[in-house]
KEKE-3310 file (N, C-alpha, C; in steps of 0.2 Angstrom, whole numbers, plus 5000, padded with zeros to 4 digits):
npx = (5608:5598:5594:5591:5579:5573:5577:5584:5598:5594:5580:5579:5584:5574:5564:5568:5568:5555:5550:5556:5550:5537:5539:5543:5532:5524:5529:5523:5510:5506:5506:5494:5484:5469:5462:5454:5436:5422:5407:5393:5380:5367:5362:5351:5349:5338:5334:5340:5350:5360:5376:5373:5366:5353:5352:5344:5345:5345:5340:5341:5329:5312:5309:5301:5298:5288:5291:5303:5321:5333:5350:5362:5377:5394:5402:5416:5421:5419:5403:5402:5408:5398:5394:5404:5410:5405:5405:5406:5396:5385:5373:5369:5366:5355:5346:5344:5336:5324:5323:5320:5331:5340:5352:5361:5373:5385:5394:5408:5413:5418:5426:5415:5406:5410:5403:5393:5383:5379:5365:5362:5366:5358:5344:5342:5347:5346:5333:5326:5328:5322:5308:5306:5306:5295:5285:5286:5284:5272:5270:5270:5281:5299:5312:5327:5345:5359:5377:5391:5397:5387:5377:5376:5371:5358:5353:5351:5342:5331:5327:5323:5313:5304:5292:5293:5301:5301:5308:5324:5340:5356:5374:5390:5390:5395:5390:5392:5405:5416:5422:5435:5443:5443:5452:5452:5444:5451:5462:5456:5449:5456:5458:5460:5448:5442:5452:5458:5449:5446:5458:5460:5449:5439:5442:5456:5456:5467:5473:5464:5464:5477:5477:5468:5475:5486:5481:5483:5497:5508:5501:5493:5501:5512:5512:5502:5506:5518:5512:5507:5515:5513:5502:5505:5504:5491:5479:5465:5465:5474:5468:5457:5463:5468:5456:5451:5461:5459:5447:5450:5458:5451:5444:5433:5435:5431:5417:5420:5412:5403:5412:5418:5407:5403:5415:5415:5402:5401:5413:5420:5411:5403:5389:5377:5377:5379:5371:5367:5368:5364:5354:5351:5345:5337:5336:5344:5338:5340:5330:5319:5319:5309:5305:5306:5323:5338:5353:5369:5385:5403:5414:5428:5431:5441:5439:5426:5423:5416:5409:5406:5396:5386:5381:5369:5359:5354:5350:5341:5324:5315:5304:5307:5321:5335:5350:5365:5380:5395:5407:5421:5429:5429:5428:5427:5414:5406:5413:5419:5418:5410:5402:5394:5386:5380:5375:5366:5355:5352:5347:5337:5328:5325:5318:5308:5300:5294:5287:5273)
npy = (5310:5311:5325:5329:5335:5330:5336:5337:5339:5338:5340:5353:5360:5357:5364:5377:5379:5378:5389:5399:5397:5401:5414:5419:5417:5426:5438:5439:5438:5448:5461:5460:5460:5469:5483:5479:5476:5477:5469:5460:5462:5473:5488:5499:5515:5518:5524:5536:5543:5555:5550:5537:5524:5515:5502:5493:5478:5472:5459:5446:5442:5446:5447:5434:5433:5440:5447:5459:5457:5463:5467:5469:5475:5475:5489:5490:5485:5486:5483:5476:5464:5453:5453:5451:5447:5440:5425:5424:5427:5430:5438:5437:5424:5423:5432:5425:5415:5421:5430:5446:5458:5469:5481:5490:5503:5510:5520:5531:5537:5553:5567:5574:5565:5561:5560:5551:5538:5522:5522:5531:5523:5511:5515:5526:5524:5510:5508:5518:5514:5502:5506:5513:5502:5494:5503:5505:5492:5489:5481:5474:5470:5466:5455:5452:5452:5450:5453:5448:5461:5468:5459:5459:5471:5470:5460:5468:5478:5470:5465:5477:5481:5471:5469:5474:5465:5451:5439:5434:5433:5428:5430:5423:5430:5439:5434:5430:5438:5434:5422:5409:5408:5420:5431:5445:5450:5448:5456:5469:5470:5476:5488:5506:5513:5526:5535:5532:5535:5548:5554:5551:5553:5549:5532:5526:5518:5511:5507:5498:5488:5484:5478:5467:5460:5456:5446:5434:5433:5428:5420:5430:5441:5437:5423:5422:5431:5425:5414:5419:5418:5406:5408:5416:5413:5413:5423:5426:5421:5429:5441:5439:5438:5451:5458:5453:5458:5472:5474:5471:5481:5492:5500:5509:5523:5523:5529:5538:5539:5528:5518:5518:5515:5502:5494:5496:5491:5478:5471:5473:5473:5462:5462:5456:5444:5447:5458:5476:5482:5497:5506:5521:5524:5514:5497:5482:5466:5450:5440:5446:5444:5437:5432:5420:5413:5411:5406:5407:5401:5400:5386:5387:5400:5414:5426:5427:5416:5399:5396:5408:5413:5403:5404:5411:5403:5400:5412:5419:5423:5416:5403:5397:5392:5390:5383:5384:5377:5381:5374:5382:5398:5415:5424:5415:5410:5418:5419:5407:5392:5382:5389:5396:5386:5382:5391:5402:5394:5388:5399:5404:5393:5391:5404:5403:5393:5400:5410:5411)
npz = (5500:5514:5526:5543:5542:5532:5520:5504:5492:5479:5481:5485:5474:5465:5471:5470:5457:5454:5460:5453:5441:5444:5447:5435:5428:5434:5430:5417:5420:5430:5424:5417:5426:5431:5439:5453:5457:5468:5472:5467:5464:5458:5466:5474:5481:5494:5506:5518:5531:5536:5534:5534:5524:5516:5506:5492:5485:5469:5460:5447:5445:5450:5467:5477:5491:5503:5514:5518:5519:5530:5530:5543:5545:5553:5561:5559:5547:5529:5522:5510:5510:5510:5497:5488:5476:5459:5460:5474:5484:5496:5496:5482:5482:5490:5484:5472:5477:5479:5490:5496:5497:5508:5513:5526:5525:5533:5530:5530:5545:5551:5559:5563:5567:5579:5591:5590:5596:5604:5604:5594:5583:5584:5588:5581:5567:5563:5568:5560:5547:5548:5550:5538:5529:5534:5531:5517:5513:5518:5530:5547:5553:5550:5542:5550:5547:5556:5556:5564:5574:5569:5571:5585:5587:5581:5590:5601:5596:5593:5605:5611:5602:5598:5592:5579:5572:5563:5560:5566:5561:5566:5562:5565:5577:5592:5608:5622:5628:5636:5634:5637:5625:5618:5611:5608:5618:5629:5627:5628:5641:5652:5647:5647:5641:5642:5642:5630:5620:5623:5620:5607:5600:5587:5582:5574:5558:5554:5566:5571:5562:5563:5575:5573:5563:5571:5579:5573:5569:5561:5551:5545:5542:5536:5530:5521:5511:5507:5501:5490:5480:5474:5466:5456:5442:5439:5434:5438:5451:5457:5456:5464:5476:5478:5478:5491:5499:5497:5503:5516:5520:5518:5528:5539:5550:5567:5576:5590:5603:5602:5601:5613:5622:5617:5620:5634:5638:5632:5629:5640:5651:5648:5644:5639:5646:5660:5662:5661:5649:5641:5631:5626:5638:5640:5646:5640:5638:5634:5635:5630:5617:5607:5595:5581:5580:5571:5573:5567:5566:5565:5564:5565:5569:5573:5578:5583:5594:5593:5605:5610:5602:5603:5616:5615:5614:5627:5632:5624:5623:5615:5609:5597:5592:5582:5578:5568:5563:5554:5544:5544:5543:5550:5539:5529:5530:5522:5509:5505:5494:5499:5507:5498:5493:5504:5514:5509:5505:5517:5525:5517:5517:5530:5533:5524:5530:5540:5535:5534)
capx = (5607:5593:5596:5587:5572:5571:5579:5590:5600:5589:5573:5580:5585:5568:5559:5571:5566:5548:5549:5559:5545:5531:5541:5543:5525:5521:5531:5518:5503:5504:5503:5487:5479:5466:5460:5448:5430:5418:5400:5391:5373:5366:5359:5348:5348:5331:5333:5347:5351:5367:5381:5370:5362:5350:5351:5340:5348:5341:5342:5339:5321:5308:5308:5295:5297:5283:5294:5310:5327:5338:5357:5365:5384:5398:5405:5423:5423:5414:5398:5402:5410:5392:5392:5411:5411:5400:5405:5407:5391:5379:5367:5367:5363:5348:5342:5342:5331:5318:5323:5320:5337:5342:5358:5363:5379:5386:5398:5414:5413:5423:5426:5408:5403:5414:5399:5388:5384:5375:5358:5361:5366:5352:5338:5341:5349:5343:5325:5324:5328:5316:5302:5305:5304:5288:5280:5286:5281:5265:5271:5271:5288:5303:5317:5334:5351:5365:5383:5396:5395:5380:5372:5375:5366:5351:5350:5349:5336:5326:5325:5319:5308:5302:5286:5295:5306:5297:5312:5330:5346:5363:5379:5396:5389:5397:5385:5396:5411:5421:5424:5442:5447:5441:5458:5450:5441:5457:5466:5452:5446:5459:5460:5457:5444:5440:5458:5459:5444:5447:5464:5460:5442:5437:5447:5458:5455:5473:5475:5460:5467:5483:5474:5465:5481:5490:5478:5486:5502:5512:5497:5490:5506:5518:5511:5498:5510:5522:5508:5505:5520:5510:5496:5507:5503:5484:5476:5459:5467:5478:5462:5453:5468:5468:5450:5451:5466:5456:5442:5453:5461:5446:5440:5431:5437:5425:5415:5423:5408:5400:5417:5418:5401:5403:5420:5413:5396:5401:5419:5422:5405:5399:5382:5372:5377:5379:5366:5371:5368:5359:5354:5347:5342:5333:5340:5343:5337:5339:5324:5314:5320:5304:5304:5311:5330:5343:5360:5374:5392:5409:5418:5435:5431:5446:5437:5420:5423:5409:5405:5403:5389:5381:5378:5363:5354:5351:5348:5335:5317:5311:5303:5309:5328:5339:5357:5368:5387:5398:5414:5425:5431:5425:5427:5425:5407:5404:5416:5421:5414:5406:5397:5390:5382:5376:5372:5360:5350:5349:5344:5330:5323:5323:5314:5302:5295:5291:5284:5266)
capy = (5309:5316:5328:5328:5338:5326:5340:5334:5344:5338:5343:5360:5362:5357:5369:5383:5379:5379:5396:5403:5397:5405:5421:5421:5418:5432:5444:5439:5439:5454:5467:5459:5461:5475:5486:5475:5479:5473:5470:5456:5463:5480:5490:5506:5518:5519:5528:5539:5547:5557:5545:5530:5523:5509:5500:5488:5474:5470:5452:5445:5441:5449:5443:5431:5434:5445:5451:5461:5455:5468:5465:5474:5473:5478:5495:5490:5484:5488:5478:5473:5457:5449:5453:5453:5446:5436:5418:5424:5432:5428:5442:5434:5417:5425:5435:5419:5411:5425:5435:5454:5459:5476:5482:5496:5505:5515:5525:5533:5542:5558:5570:5577:5559:5559:5559:5546:5533:5516:5524:5533:5517:5506:5518:5531:5522:5504:5509:5522:5510:5497:5509:5514:5496:5492:5507:5503:5485:5488:5475:5476:5468:5463:5450:5455:5447:5454:5450:5450:5466:5470:5454:5461:5477:5467:5457:5474:5481:5465:5465:5483:5482:5464:5470:5476:5460:5445:5433:5436:5429:5431:5426:5424:5436:5437:5435:5429:5441:5432:5415:5409:5408:5426:5435:5452:5452:5448:5462:5475:5470:5481:5494:5512:5516:5533:5539:5530:5539:5556:5556:5550:5555:5543:5526:5526:5511:5507:5504:5492:5483:5481:5473:5461:5456:5453:5440:5428:5437:5424:5419:5436:5446:5434:5417:5423:5434:5420:5409:5423:5416:5400:5409:5421:5411:5413:5430:5426:5420:5435:5447:5437:5439:5458:5460:5452:5463:5479:5474:5471:5488:5497:5500:5515:5525:5521:5534:5537:5538:5522:5513:5518:5512:5495:5491:5495:5487:5472:5467:5473:5471:5456:5464:5451:5439:5450:5464:5482:5486:5503:5510:5527:5524:5508:5491:5477:5459:5445:5436:5449:5442:5432:5430:5415:5415:5407:5408:5403:5402:5397:5382:5389:5407:5416:5432:5426:5409:5396:5396:5415:5413:5398:5407:5414:5398:5400:5418:5422:5422:5413:5396:5394:5394:5386:5384:5381:5377:5381:5372:5387:5403:5421:5426:5409:5409:5422:5419:5400:5389:5378:5394:5398:5380:5380:5397:5405:5389:5387:5405:5404:5387:5393:5409:5400:5389:5405:5415:5411)
capz = (5507:5518:5532:5549:5540:5525:5515:5500:5487:5473:5482:5486:5467:5462:5474:5468:5450:5453:5462:5447:5436:5446:5447:5428:5426:5437:5426:5412:5422:5434:5419:5414:5431:5431:5445:5455:5459:5472:5471:5461:5463:5457:5472:5473:5487:5496:5512:5520:5537:5536:5531:5534:5518:5516:5499:5490:5480:5463:5457:5440:5444:5455:5474:5479:5498:5505:5520:5516:5524:5530:5533:5547:5546:5558:5560:5558:5540:5524:5521:5503:5510:5509:5490:5486:5468:5457:5463:5481:5486:5500:5493:5476:5483:5493:5478:5467:5480:5480:5495:5495:5502:5509:5518:5529:5524:5538:5527:5533:5550:5551:5566:5564:5570:5585:5597:5588:5601:5602:5603:5587:5578:5585:5589:5575:5560:5562:5568:5555:5541:5549:5549:5531:5526:5536:5528:5510:5511:5522:5535:5554:5555:5544:5544:5551:5547:5559:5555:5569:5578:5567:5575:5592:5586:5580:5596:5605:5593:5593:5612:5612:5597:5596:5588:5573:5570:5562:5561:5567:5559:5568:5559:5568:5582:5599:5614:5628:5626:5640:5634:5638:5619:5615:5612:5608:5625:5634:5626:5630:5647:5656:5643:5649:5635:5642:5640:5623:5616:5625:5617:5599:5597:5583:5583:5567:5555:5553:5572:5572:5557:5566:5581:5570:5560:5576:5582:5569:5566:5556:5545:5542:5540:5532:5527:5515:5506:5504:5497:5484:5475:5471:5461:5451:5436:5439:5434:5442:5458:5459:5457:5470:5482:5478:5480:5498:5502:5497:5508:5523:5522:5516:5534:5541:5557:5572:5580:5597:5608:5601:5603:5621:5625:5615:5624:5641:5640:5629:5630:5647:5655:5646:5646:5638:5652:5667:5662:5661:5643:5641:5624:5626:5644:5640:5647:5635:5640:5628:5636:5626:5610:5607:5588:5579:5579:5567:5575:5562:5569:5561:5569:5565:5569:5578:5580:5587:5595:5593:5612:5611:5599:5606:5622:5614:5615:5634:5634:5620:5625:5610:5609:5591:5591:5578:5578:5563:5563:5547:5544:5541:5548:5551:5533:5525:5530:5516:5503:5502:5489:5503:5510:5493:5493:5511:5519:5507:5506:5524:5527:5514:5519:5537:5533:5521:5535:5545:5531:5534)
cpx = (5603:5596:5591:5580:5570:5572:5585:5592:5596:5582:5574:5581:5578:5563:5562:5568:5559:5546:5551:5553:5539:5533:5541:5536:5522:5523:5526:5511:5501:5502:5496:5482:5476:5464:5454:5442:5426:5411:5397:5384:5372:5361:5356:5347:5340:5329:5340:5346:5358:5371:5378:5365:5359:5349:5347:5344:5343:5344:5340:5332:5318:5308:5301:5293:5293:5286:5301:5315:5332:5344:5360:5373:5388:5400:5412:5425:5417:5409:5398:5405:5404:5390:5399:5412:5406:5399:5406:5402:5385:5373:5365:5363:5356:5343:5339:5337:5325:5318:5323:5325:5339:5348:5359:5371:5381:5391:5405:5414:5419:5423:5419:5404:5406:5409:5393:5389:5379:5368:5357:5361:5360:5345:5336:5341:5345:5335:5322:5323:5322:5309:5301:5303:5297:5283:5280:5283:5274:5265:5272:5278:5292:5308:5323:5339:5357:5371:5388:5394:5388:5375:5371:5370:5359:5348:5347:5342:5330:5323:5321:5313:5305:5296:5287:5300:5302:5302:5319:5335:5352:5368:5386:5395:5391:5391:5388:5403:5417:5423:5432:5446:5446:5447:5456:5448:5447:5461:5462:5449:5449:5461:5456:5454:5443:5446:5460:5455:5445:5453:5463:5454:5440:5443:5449:5458:5461:5475:5470:5462:5473:5482:5472:5471:5485:5487:5481:5492:5506:5507:5495:5495:5512:5516:5507:5501:5515:5518:5506:5509:5516:5504:5498:5506:5495:5481:5470:5461:5470:5472:5458:5457:5467:5462:5449:5455:5462:5451:5445:5455:5457:5441:5439:5434:5430:5423:5417:5418:5405:5405:5418:5413:5401:5409:5418:5407:5397:5407:5422:5417:5402:5392:5377:5371:5376:5374:5371:5371:5362:5360:5349:5343:5337:5337:5338:5343:5336:5333:5318:5314:5315:5302:5308:5318:5334:5349:5365:5381:5397:5413:5425:5436:5436:5444:5431:5420:5416:5405:5403:5397:5384:5378:5371:5357:5350:5349:5342:5329:5313:5310:5305:5316:5331:5346:5361:5376:5389:5405:5418:5426:5427:5423:5424:5417:5403:5407:5419:5416:5408:5400:5392:5384:5377:5372:5366:5354:5347:5345:5337:5326:5321:5317:5307:5297:5292:5288:5277:5264)
cpy = (5314:5319:5326:5330:5335:5331:5337:5340:5344:5341:5351:5363:5362:5362:5376:5384:5381:5386:5400:5403:5401:5412:5424:5422:5424:5439:5445:5441:5445:5460:5466:5460:5468:5477:5482:5479:5474:5474:5466:5458:5471:5481:5497:5509:5520:5523:5531:5543:5549:5553:5538:5529:5516:5507:5494:5484:5472:5464:5452:5444:5444:5445:5440:5432:5440:5450:5453:5458:5460:5466:5471:5472:5477:5485:5495:5488:5486:5482:5474:5466:5452:5449:5455:5452:5440:5429:5418:5429:5429:5432:5439:5428:5418:5427:5429:5415:5414:5429:5442:5457:5467:5476:5489:5497:5511:5521:5526:5538:5547:5562:5573:5571:5557:5557:5554:5540:5527:5517:5527:5527:5512:5510:5523:5528:5515:5505:5513:5518:5504:5500:5511:5508:5493:5496:5505:5497:5484:5481:5478:5475:5465:5458:5454:5450:5451:5450:5453:5455:5469:5465:5456:5467:5475:5463:5463:5477:5476:5464:5471:5484:5475:5464:5471:5471:5453:5439:5437:5431:5432:5427:5428:5430:5434:5439:5435:5432:5439:5425:5415:5410:5415:5431:5443:5454:5452:5454:5469:5476:5475:5487:5501:5516:5523:5537:5538:5535:5546:5558:5556:5553:5549:5538:5525:5518:5507:5504:5498:5487:5480:5476:5467:5456:5453:5447:5433:5431:5434:5423:5425:5441:5443:5428:5418:5427:5430:5415:5413:5420:5410:5401:5414:5420:5411:5420:5430:5425:5426:5441:5445:5439:5447:5461:5459:5457:5470:5479:5474:5478:5494:5498:5507:5517:5523:5527:5533:5535:5531:5516:5512:5514:5504:5492:5490:5490:5480:5468:5467:5471:5465:5457:5459:5446:5442:5456:5470:5486:5491:5506:5515:5527:5518:5501:5486:5470:5454:5441:5440:5448:5436:5429:5424:5417:5410:5409:5404:5405:5398:5393:5384:5397:5410:5423:5432:5418:5406:5397:5403:5416:5409:5400:5409:5409:5398:5407:5421:5419:5418:5406:5393:5396:5388:5388:5380:5382:5377:5379:5377:5392:5409:5424:5421:5408:5413:5420:5412:5397:5385:5383:5396:5392:5380:5386:5400:5400:5388:5393:5405:5399:5389:5398:5407:5397:5394:5411:5416:5415)
cpz = (5511:5524:5537:5547:5534:5519:5511:5495:5481:5475:5483:5478:5464:5464:5471:5461:5449:5455:5456:5442:5437:5446:5440:5426:5428:5433:5420:5414:5426:5429:5417:5419:5431:5438:5447:5458:5463:5470:5466:5459:5462:5463:5471:5480:5488:5502:5514:5526:5538:5532:5530:5528:5518:5508:5498:5485:5475:5460:5450:5439:5450:5462:5474:5486:5499:5510:5518:5522:5524:5534:5537:5548:5552:5556:5558:5551:5535:5523:5515:5504:5509:5501:5486:5479:5466:5459:5470:5484:5490:5498:5487:5477:5486:5488:5473:5470:5482:5486:5493:5500:5502:5513:5520:5528:5529:5536:5531:5538:5550:5558:5567:5567:5576:5591:5595:5593:5599:5601:5596:5582:5578:5585:5583:5568:5559:5562:5562:5548:5542:5547:5542:5527:5528:5532:5520:5508:5514:5526:5542:5556:5549:5547:5545:5551:5550:5558:5560:5573:5576:5570:5582:5592:5585:5586:5601:5603:5594:5600:5614:5608:5594:5591:5581:5569:5569:5563:5562:5565:5562:5565:5563:5573:5589:5604:5620:5626:5631:5640:5634:5631:5615:5616:5612:5615:5630:5633:5628:5637:5652:5653:5646:5643:5636:5640:5633:5619:5617:5621:5609:5596:5593:5583:5575:5565:5555:5560:5573:5568:5560:5571:5578:5567:5565:5580:5579:5566:5560:5550:5541:5540:5536:5527:5520:5509:5503:5499:5491:5478:5471:5466:5456:5444:5434:5439:5439:5449:5461:5461:5463:5476:5483:5481:5488:5502:5502:5502:5515:5525:5520:5523:5536:5548:5561:5576:5587:5602:5608:5603:5610:5624:5623:5619:5631:5642:5637:5631:5637:5652:5654:5647:5645:5643:5658:5667:5662:5654:5643:5634:5625:5633:5645:5641:5642:5639:5635:5629:5632:5619:5609:5600:5586:5578:5576:5569:5571:5565:5565:5566:5570:5566:5575:5581:5585:5588:5595:5600:5613:5608:5601:5612:5621:5615:5622:5636:5630:5623:5621:5611:5602:5589:5587:5578:5572:5563:5556:5548:5540:5546:5547:5544:5528:5524:5525:5509:5500:5498:5493:5506:5504:5492:5499:5514:5516:5507:5513:5527:5524:5516:5526:5537:5529:5525:5539:5541:5531:5540)
residu = (MET:LYS:GLY:PRO:LEU:ASP:ILE:THR:PRO:ASP:GLY:LEU:ALA:LEU:GLU:ALA:LEU:ALA:MET:GLN:GLN:LYS:LEU:SER:ALA:GLY:LEU:ARG:THR:LEU:PRO:GLU:VAL:GLU:GLU:VAL:HIS:PHE:GLY:ALA:SER:HIS:LYS:GLN:GLU:VAL:TRP:ARG:ASP:GLY:LYS:THR:VAL:LEU:TYR:ARG:PHE:VAL:GLY:GLU:LYS:ALA:PRO:THR:ALA:LYS:VAL:PRO:LEU:MET:ILE:VAL:TYR:ALA:LEU:VAL:ASN:ARG:PRO:TYR:MET:VAL:ASP:LEU:GLN:ASP:ASP:ARG:SER:LEU:VAL:LYS:GLY:LEU:LEU:ALA:ARG:GLY:GLU:ASP:VAL:TYR:ILE:ILE:ASP:TRP:GLY:TYR:PRO:ASP:ARG:SER:ASP:ARG:PHE:LEU:ASP:LEU:GLU:ASP:TYR:ILE:GLU:ARG:PHE:ILE:ASP:GLY:ALA:VAL:ASP:HIS:LEU:ARG:GLN:ALA:HIS:ASP:VAL:ASP:ALA:ILE:ASN:LEU:LEU:GLY:VAL:CYS:GLN:GLY:GLY:THR:PHE:THR:LEU:CYS:TYR:SER:ALA:LEU:HIS:ALA:ASP:LYS:VAL:LYS:ASN:LEU:ILE:THR:MET:VAL:THR:PRO:VAL:ASP:PHE:HIS:THR:PRO:ASP:ASN:MET:LEU:SER:HIS:TRP:THR:ARG:GLU:MET:ASP:VAL:ASP:LEU:PHE:VAL:ASP:THR:LEU:GLY:ASN:VAL:PRO:ALA:ASP:MET:MET:ASN:ALA:CYS:TYR:LEU:MET:LEU:LYS:PRO:PHE:ARG:LEU:ASN:LEU:GLN:LYS:TYR:VAL:GLY:LEU:ILE:ASP:ILE:LEU:ASP:ASP:LYS:GLN:ALA:ILE:GLU:ASN:PHE:LEU:ARG:MET:GLU:LYS:TRP:ILE:PHE:ASP:SER:PRO:ASP:LEU:ALA:GLY:GLU:ALA:PHE:ARG:GLN:PHE:ILE:LYS:GLN:PHE:TYR:GLN:GLY:ASN:GLY:PHE:ILE:ASN:GLY:GLY:ILE:ASP:ILE:GLY:GLY:ARG:PRO:VAL:ASP:LEU:SER:ASP:VAL:ASP:MET:PRO:VAL:LEU:ASN:ILE:TYR:ALA:GLU:GLN:ASP:HIS:LEU:VAL:PRO:PRO:ASN:ALA:SER:ARG:ALA:LEU:ARG:ASP:LEU:ALA:GLY:THR:ASN:ASP:TYR:THR:GLU:LEU:SER:PHE:LYS:GLY:GLY:HIS:ILE:GLY:ILE:TYR:VAL:SER:SER:ARG:ALA:GLN:ARG:GLU:VAL:PRO:THR:ALA:ILE:HIS:GLU:TRP:LEU:SER:LYS:ARG:SER:ARG)
# end
């Protein structure tokens, strides 16, 4: 006889047996799981300023693209998400299509970096890396691909240095920070960021991770670990799970002064919309972004809602604006099987049409 939730004694017995079998399989599988590593593509250091390093990815064949593509990742996580593993790598997909791909690695800030500000990250590190590539490749301008907060940085940089950016690609990049569904923005708008930074100095990575996990507390703190039982008999699936966990918790501390400015100018001031973004004494106006722009957003993104990204359409000064929606979430846009099929191809084809 079924109960009000369609639960039967036989069904419970079968479910308990299935769980017992999974747990037994785990006892055999887990000892075989090795330490997980990240990175599908070989890379070489080509430029450095302090802890910030510019790497060039090396593919199986020489690049055919004449203009280099530099990826700018966010400060809050490590950039190897775009090259996580052999079958989940945006970078590998771009290399296979002939792109010449570079990436900035911000490193791990410590107390000596407490007073790094947005001018350092945009006008010192990004501009220094861009100038290196312009000289190394003998080109006037390069292609930029900005990811999440890194996309916000590349928008600022492109507005200030439009002559150095040939094409701009933004992925899951916040532009309007005050959309109603932006939970991070609601949390930070009334925050006393001066007291916060003056007290802590650099922002601890564990504190930032806790904030992100609490955006979806049940799913990110409980459900995924319960679901781990279902893959205990699959060594590769467990290693994939552990690799993702390693990335989530391998987070750098954030330089205090840059954090202060970013919260004030973007999350609180919504500076792209309202004005007031100041990078080293220079105002940022997105109408100065006059190069071709490809804006890619994720339809199920809980960190950067689609409307937060789509706002770029009405603000950028370019006459060549393309928007691409991806059926997935903030992380799925890099690591899902759909992403491997769709995203590198879309980026490469868009760049190829503008390579002349």
